[in-house]
N, C-alpha and C positions, 0 to 999 in steps of 0.2 A: 545776326546769326540768322538765317532762315528759319525759321518756323513750321514744322512738318504740316499742322494744325493748318495754316492759313496756305497753302499751298491747290486750294480750290478757288482762288482768289483769280479775277482775270487781269491784267495787266495788259494794257493796250499804249506800245510804241511808236512816237512819232516822230519818223525819221528812221525809222527801224532800218534800212541799206546801207548805212553809214558803218563803217569797218566797227567802231568800237559798242554803238548800238547795236545790232545787228549779234555781235557777238554773245553779247551781256541777253538778249533776249532769250536768243538760243539755251544758254546757261539757267535761264530762269524756267522756261520750257521742262530742259531736261532733270529738272528738281520738282517739275509736277506742278506748275501753275499755267493756268490755260493764258498763251499768249496771242495776241494780235497787232498788225500794228498799218501803219501806210506810210508814202513814200511818194514822192514827186516823181520818181521814175524809179520802177522797180526793173532791176537789172541785175546781169551774172558778173560774177559766183554767186552774188549773194540772195537772188532770187532761189536758186536750186537748194543753197547751203539752210536756207531758212524753210524752205518747201519740203526738205526732207524729212523735218524735225514737227511734222505736222504744226506750221506756225503759219495760218493764214494773213495774205500781207494784200492789203487797198491800194491800188493805182493812183494817186494822184491824192491831194489835199482840197476835202471837201466835206460842209458844215453835219451832212447828212450819214457820214461816214460814223460821226458819232453814235455809238452805241450804249441804250440806256443801262447794260450790266457791267459794265467797268468799274473796277475796286480805286485801281487808280492808272494814272495818264501819266507816263514819263514822257516829257517834250525833251527832245535832244536841242542843242545845243547851237543846230545852224536855222532853228524856226525863230520866226518874228511874228512883232504883231504884224494884221493883215493876214497872215496865215487861217485858209476861213476856218480850219480846223481849232486853231489855237483861240479865234477867236469864238467859236461856240461852247468852248471846256470852258473860259473866262464867263460869259453870259451866262452860263449854268450854274456858274461857281462848284466848278466840280472839281474834286480833287487831283492834283499833279502835283510831280516833284521833277527835279532834275535826274538825270542818269547817277549824278555825283551822288546825290541825296539817296537815290534807290541803294546804291552799295551801303553807301554808309548803316542808314537804319535797317538793310535786310541782310546784309553779309557780315560787317567788317566790325561791329560790337561785339567785342568778348574776344575778338582774335586776334594772333600776335601780326601785325600789318607790315609789310616790307615797302615803303613808298618810293619806287625809282623817279628821279625827276631829274632835270637839266635841260642845256640847250639841246643838247647832241647822247647820243648814246643810251634813250631812254630804253627803246623798242628791244633792243640788243641785249644792254642789261639786265633786264629783269626777263627778258626770257632765257638767260644764264642761269641766272639764280633760280628759276622755278623748274628748269632741268633740274639743275645741282640736286634740288629736294625731291625734285619725281623720281631720279636715278637713285637717291638714297634711300627710298620709299618712304618718303614725308609723305607724301600723294598730298599735296598742298591744293588752296584754292588759288584762280588767277585772273585778274585780267588786263591783257596786254593789247596794246593797238596794232598788233601787226600780227603778223602768224608763224609761231615757232614752226620749226623744221620738223622738229620732232613733237610735235602736237595737232594733233587733230584738229582743233581750234582756238580761237583767241581770250577765253573766258570758261571756267568752269567751276563751280561748288562743290565742295567734299567737307566732310567732318573734320579732315585737319584743325589743328589751331592756328597754322602758320598760311597766311594769303600777301603774295606778291602784286603790285598794282603797278602799273607806268602813270605815272602821278605828271600831268600836263598842267603847265601855268595857264590853258587857255582859259578862259572864263566858263562858266558853270550854265547858262542858259542866259535868256534873255530880262526873265526878270531876278539872275543870280549872276552878278557879275564877277563874284569871287573866282578865284584859281578855282581848277577842279580837284585840284590837291589837299587843297584847304578843308577836304570832307571828309578824306582815309585814314584818320583817326590813327597816325604813325606811331609803333613802336620803331621802327628803326626807317630813318631820313635819307635817303642815298642822293647826294647831289654830285649829279657826274661834272657840272660846270654851268656857269653863268655868259651868256653874250644875251645883247640885243636881238630880239626877233620879237614877231608879233607886230606890225608897225600900225594895225589896225585897230589894236585896246590900248597899247601899251603907249604910252606918249616918250619914254626914254630908258636907259638904262637903268634910273634912279627908281623906275617904278619896277622894271622888273626886280631888281634887288631885292627892294619892300616886299613884294610877294612873297620872294623864297623866305625872306626872315619871316611872315608869318606863320608859314609853314615849320619851319625851325622852330617860334616858339612853342608850337602842339607836342615836341616830341619829350617823352615824361622821363623823369628821373633815373627809371630802371630800362631806358630806351637808349637808341646810340644816333646820334648824328654822323655820318659817314659822309665828308666832302674831300674833294678835291684838292688837294695840300698846294697843289702847283697854281692855280687860278687865284690871281689876286681878288677876282669878285665873288668867290666864295670865302676867302677868306675872312674878306669885310664883311660880309653878310653873319658870316659865325661872331665875329667880332662884335658887332652891336646886338645876338640874340642869342647870344653863350647861356643859355641857363640849362644845357641839356649834356650829358657826356656826348664828345667829341674824338673822332679819330680821323684824321688828316689820311691819304690813300695818294701816292704818289710818287715821284723818280728823285726828288727834293731829300736833304737827309735829314728836314725837319719833319716829314711823314713819320706817322709812329708805325703806319702798314707802308712800309717802302718798296716799292720795285726796282728790281736790281736785275744784275745779269742777264740781260734781254739778247736772244739769239732769235734774230727772224728767217724763216724758211720760205721754201716756193709755196707749200700750200699747211705750213703752220706758224706756228710763233712759242718760243718756251722763255720762261720768267721766273725768276725767284721773289717769292712773298713772305716777310715774315720765317724766314728760315725754310720753305718749304718750293719746291722745285715744281711748277704748273707747265701744259702745254694744251696748248688751243689752236682747234682748226682753223685760225682765223689769220688775217692781214692786217697790218698797221699799228702804229702807237694807241692809237684810239681805242681798238680792239684789246689791245694790254689793258688798257686804262679801265676799258667796262670790266672787263675779265678780273680786274685786281679789285673791284667793287662788288663784284658778286662773288667773289672769294670769301672777303671782309665779312660780308653781313651772314653767308652760308656758318662761319667759324663764330659769330656771334651768336645763332641760331642752333648749337653744338654739333653739327656736320665735321666730323673728322677729316683731316688731308685726304687721305685716302681713299674715300667717298667721291670728294667734287674731283681727285684728279682722275677717277673713272667719268664723271658726269662729263666736266668738259671734253675727253677725253671722244665722247660718243655726239658732242656738240652738232648739229645740222644746218646751225645757221638761223638765218630768220627771214622770211620772201622778204624782196625789195631792198634787202640791203647786200650790197654788190653779188647779186643773185646771178649767175652764169643760165643765161635763157637759151642758151644753145652755139653750135656751130654751123659757119656754114659751110659748104662745098669747097670752097679757097679758102678755107680755114681762118677767117673772121670771124673771131669771136664777140658775141652780142652779151652785154651786162646789164641788169636793170637795179638802178640805187635812188631809192626816196630821196636822196639828199638835195635839196634845195638854199639852206643856207650857206655862204662862200666855207664858212671854217668845216660844215660836212662835206663840202665838193672839193676841196683844198683835199685835207683826209682819205677819202674814199680815192682819189687819183693817187698819192700817194702809197697806199697801200696795193692799188693797181700795179703801179709801176714796179714794187716789190714781186708783185705773185706773176707776170706776165713782164720779167726783165729781159730788156732788149726788141718789145715791140714796141710799133706807134699805137700810141692811145689818142681816138677820138670823142673828145668831149660833144654831146648832144643834149642842149639843155632848153627846158620849157621855163619860161616865168611864168607860175603856174599860182603859188600860195599868194596869201593878203601882202606877205612881204617881200618875196620878191618881183611881183608886179610894180614895185613901187620901186621910188628912184633911193632909198634907203642904202642900197648897196651897189650903188654907182660905183664907186672908187673902190668897192673889196672884191667884186665878181671880175674883173679882168684878173687880177694877181691869182684868184684861186682857178680859174676855165684856164687860165696861162700855163697852170701844170701839164694839161695835156697840151700833144703835139699838132694839135688839129682840133676846130671848135664849130658845131652848127647850133645855131642860136633861130627856135622857133621866134612867133607874134606873142605880144605877151598875151597872155589870158583876159578876156573881158576889159579890154584895156578900154572899152566905152565906158566902163563907171567910174573910171578914175581921170580926174583933170590932169591934163599934159602937162601942169610943173609938178604933176606928184608920179608920170609914171617913168619906170624905166628906160630910160632913152637908150634902143635897139642900134641908133645909128651910132653914136660916142662908143658905143660898146665895143661893136666890132672895130670899129678906130683903134681903138685904142689897143685893143687886142692885135692889131695888127700891124700899129704901130712898134710893139713888141716884138714881133718876128712870127706870130704865130698866124697860120693858114686860119682863117675866119670867117666862115659865111653866114648871112642871113637869109634863111625862107622859111615861108610863111606858115607852112605847116607841113606834117607828119609824112605824107606822099612827096615833098617837093624836098624835104632833107634825105629823104632812101634814095631821090632820084641824083641829090647831091655826093652822097657817100657814093652811089653805082659809079660815079665816074671817079672820085676821090680816095677810095681807100682802096690798100693794096692786099696781096695776101698776106696772110701772117697777121692785119693789125686787129685791136680790141676799141669794139664801141662801147661807151660805157653812156649810156639816158640818163638822164636827171630830170626825174620831174615826180610828182606828188600825186600825180593822174595818172589814165590812161595813153593818155599822147595818140590817140586817136590809131590805136593798134601796131605803132612803130616796131614792137618789137618783132612780130609776127612777121611785120612788112621787110624788116632788114634781114632778117632768115632766109623768107623765101626770093629775095631779089638779089643780095647779093651774094 
C-alpha cells in the first residue's frame, strides 16, 4: 500500500521506456513520487507519455547518470550485468529492486489482488476484469501489460482494495530469476492456459508448469484459483498444488463455471455462464474464455451480473489485440495483433475468419520474440499460419545472436506452407512485404500483422500503399 508520507521519495527506473516500466513509473509519478529514469533508446510514444507527466528521461545508459539523491532504483528485467548503470549501482551498493518487488512492497500488501496469468489472453482478461470493476464504480488499482481501450494508461494506483495485475511467468530481473507473478500476493489467481513458451529461460513444459504451481501455492484459503477446466496442463498443476479453493472455468461438463450457448456474431459474441447471459464486443472462442474468467472473478469480488453486463457491453478492446488499424482505398483492412505463439496466431485467425466472413486473410509474421526466433515452433507454425489464405514472413529478428541449429528455419517454414497449398512469401523486411502485398493483395482482403514489436512501421506503410 502506497504510504502518503513516502511520496517525496525519488524513484529511478532503469529501462523506463518498456511498456510495463513506463506505465508503472507514470502511476508512481501521479501518486506524488519524484520519478526519473533512463533507457537505451528514448522513443515515442513512451517519450511523450512520460514527458507529459513531468518525468525526466536520460537517453542511454551511463555510470554518470546515477544521481546521489535516489531512494530506490527499479531495474527492469531487460537489464543485465555490463550495463554501466547496473555496474555503478552495484559498485556503490545502492538500494535496488525489480519491478515486481516494487509493486509487492509499495502497492499490493493489504490489497485484494487478482493476478491474471497464462500463456495466452493475460492482457485481454486483465483489461476486461479491470473495466468491469471500473464500470461498476470500484475504482480499481491495475497494472496491465497492454493499453486497454477504455483506459488512458496501463497502470493506476488508487485507494481501492481491489487490484488487477497481469501476471507474467517471465523472470523478474537478472538478480531474481523467479517469475514475476510470484511477487504479486494473489487472493485470486487466474490461469487462462499453460503451454510451452519463453524458450530462452524455460527448458521445457515441465519447468513452466512448475512455476505456475508455485504461484497457485500462494493463494490463501479465503482466496480462489480460477483455472481453465479444459486445459490438461492447468488441471495437472492444480492436482499437485491443490491447497486453495479452485473453480474450473470452461466448456466441459466438469467445470463449476461452465460456458454454454455460445452465439458467434460478426461484431460480438454471446454466451451463458452460471445461468447468466453475457455479450462481449469481441470475436473468437479464446475471447469467450477470457471473458468467462473475468466474469467469474468479478462475481467472486461481489459485482452483480447486471453491472458485469454493462461493463462488458462498453468494453473497447485492447491495443494490438486484433486491432483494426485502418482500411485502404481498395477496401483492404489492416489489423494489428501482438500474437507470436502458434496458438495465439491460430486463434486470432479463427476470430478474424468469423469477423470478416468471406474475405481473404493474409497473415504477415515477424519472428521476433525470444521463442519464435528459435526453431522450437518449427513444426507448429505452419499449421497456425496455414489458417490464413496467404502468408508473408519476414527475416528472423536478431538472427546473428542465435546459433544456426537453434534458429527458426524460414526456408523450411515456407516450403511446408507451400506444400499445404498456401501462397507463402519470404521477404526480408517491412518494405519488401509491403511491395509484395501491393502485387498480391486483392480489393477487400484482410491483412493481419503478427509482431510483438514495431515491425518497421509496416501498418502505416500498408495503409499508405495499398
